[in-house]
N, C-alpha and C positions, 0 to 999 in steps of 0.2 A: 636779406642782403643780396642784391642782384650782382651779376657778374660784371667785372671791370668798373665797379663804381667806387673803388677806394685806392688810395696810394699810401704806401708805407715808406717813410723816410728814416734812414739810419746809416751809420757808418758801414763800410764794407768789412764787417767783422761780426762776431756773435754777441758777446757781452750781454747787454740788457735788451737787445732787439730780437734775438733769435727766438725767444719764447713766442712772440707774436707770429713770426714766420712759420713756426711749427704748428700753431693753432690753425692758421690759414691753410696750410698744407693738409692737415688732418680733415679740415672741413671741405676740401676740394675747391677752394675759392680762387678765382683768378683776380689778381691785383697787380698794380704797378709797384715793383720793388725797387725803389730808388736808393742806390748805395753810393756812397762817396767816401773819399779818403780825407785825412785831416787837412791836407793842403786845399781841398775843395770846400771844406766846411764854411769858410767865411762867405762863400757865395750863397749857401743855403741858410745860414744862421738868421739873417734878417727876415726871411720868409716864414720862419717858424713862430708860432704864436707866443711862446715864452723864450725864444732864442735858444732852445735846446732840443735835443732829440733823444729817443725816438718820438715821432709824431705820426699819427694816423689821420689822413685827410679824406673826408667823405666826398661824395659826388657833388654836393652842394657847396663845397669849399670849407665846411666846418672842420676845424682841426682839434684833435684830441691828443694832448701831451701826457707825459708820465708813463713809463714803461708798464707798470702793473695796472694802471687804469685802462690802458689800451688792451692789454692781455685779458683783463676781466670782461671787458666789453665784447671782444672777439670770442671769448670762451662761451659767453651767454648766447651770442648769435649763432654759434656753431654747435650748440648742445653738448658742451664740454665742461659745464659749470655745476654739475650735480643735478639730481632729479627733484630736489626740494631745498628749502632753506637750511636744513640741518646738514645735508651733504655739502652744500655750498660753504658753510662755516667750517666743516671738516677739511675741505679742500684748502681753504685759507689757512687753517692751522698747519697743514703739511707744508704749504709754501712759505709761511712765515718762519717755520722751523728751519727749513733749508736756507732761507735768507739770513738767518743768524750767522751762519758760516760764510755764505757766499758774499755778504756785504763786508766781511773782514778780508776776503780774498782779493776782490777786484781793485781796491785802492792801492794795493802793493805794487801794481804795475806803474804807478805814477810816483812812487816813493824814490826820491833822489839819493837819500842816504843809504848806501848799499849795505852797511852794517846793520842798520835798523831793519831794512827790508829782509835781510837774511834771518834775523832774529824773529820777525813776525811770521815769516813763512815756516820756520821750524816750529813755532808755537802752534800754528794752524795744523801742521802735520801731526804733532805729538799730543796736543791738548784738544783742539776744536774738532778734528775729524773723528776721534773715538766717540765724543759726545754726540756728534751728528749721526754716526752709525747706530748708536743705541736709541736715540730719539726717533729716528725714522722707523726702526723696527717696532718700537712701542706703538707708534701711530698707525702703522699698517695693520698690526695685529688688532687694534681697537676699531678701525674704520673700514677695513676691507670686507667685502662680502664673503659668504661661506665658500671656501675653496677658490677664492678669487686671487688673481695675480696683480690686481690693481690696488692703489692706495685707498680709494674711497669707493665703496659699493662694488658692483660687479661689471663695470665698464670703464673704458679709458676716459680720464678727465684731464684737465689742464694741470692738475697736481702731478700726474705721472709725467707729463711733458716738461714741466718746470724742473722736477727733480732730475729727469734724464739730462736736460740741457745743462744745468748748473753742475751736476756731477761730472759730466764729460769735460766741462771747462776746468773743474778742479783737478781731475786726473791728468789733464793735458798740461796745465799751467803751474801746478804746485809740485815742486821738486820732491820726488820720492813717493808721491801719492799713488801713482799707477802701480808701482811695485808692491806697495803695502796694502792698498785697499781695493784694487780692481775686482778681485774675487768676491769681496763682501758686497759690492754695489751691483754686481752683474744681474741679480734678480730684479733690480729696479730699471735696468737699461733694456733688458730683453723684451718686455711687453711693448716697448715703443719701436725698437728696431724691427720687430716681427709684425708690426701692424701694417696691413696691406695698403692702407690709405697713405702711409708715410714713406713707404719704401722708395718710391721714385724720387721724392724730394731729398731724402737722406743720401741717395746715391748721386744726385746731380748738383747738390749745393756746393758752393765754393769751398776750397780747402780751409782747414781749421785755422781760425784766427781768434784769439782771446782778446788781445788789445793790439 
């Protein structure tokens, strides 16, 4: 992947687009980061291959939609997808486990029934988050290299980046989560925040926006 040959389209928030930005930052890749707000979306929507985003556009104009398809492609291109097929599958298992909770979290920002929204958020905090903590611990114990701080093997992969990003969003957007779970998740956040390749991006990226 050459420099300046790709464009990434997504809203000016994190949500489902930030994982790809993190991978690109970790890989040291220059790219056009096209961000827009919800009022500007109708201008971009007809230009997207499926009328949705995020979208990665290559130099030849080919567009790749779907957030995880984009992230997997970028992870492979930037040597963050595991050293072999088994590690790649283990990475997917970590990400899919995180998605079990994350996919219950994001839709709540669009829930118009405030009573239902509150109930679902409380369920996430009291039921889903403890399960997530336990499951992530099990997977890291099984897949991490000897004395490694990473989820799979002995080097940073996009599993670490995905868990980092979605955990940050959960701690920020789920009422009570930061107070109750921040300490338990710290060991998963530190390997990313301390990575020299990511420090500048994490320092300079826009203020936190979940939705």
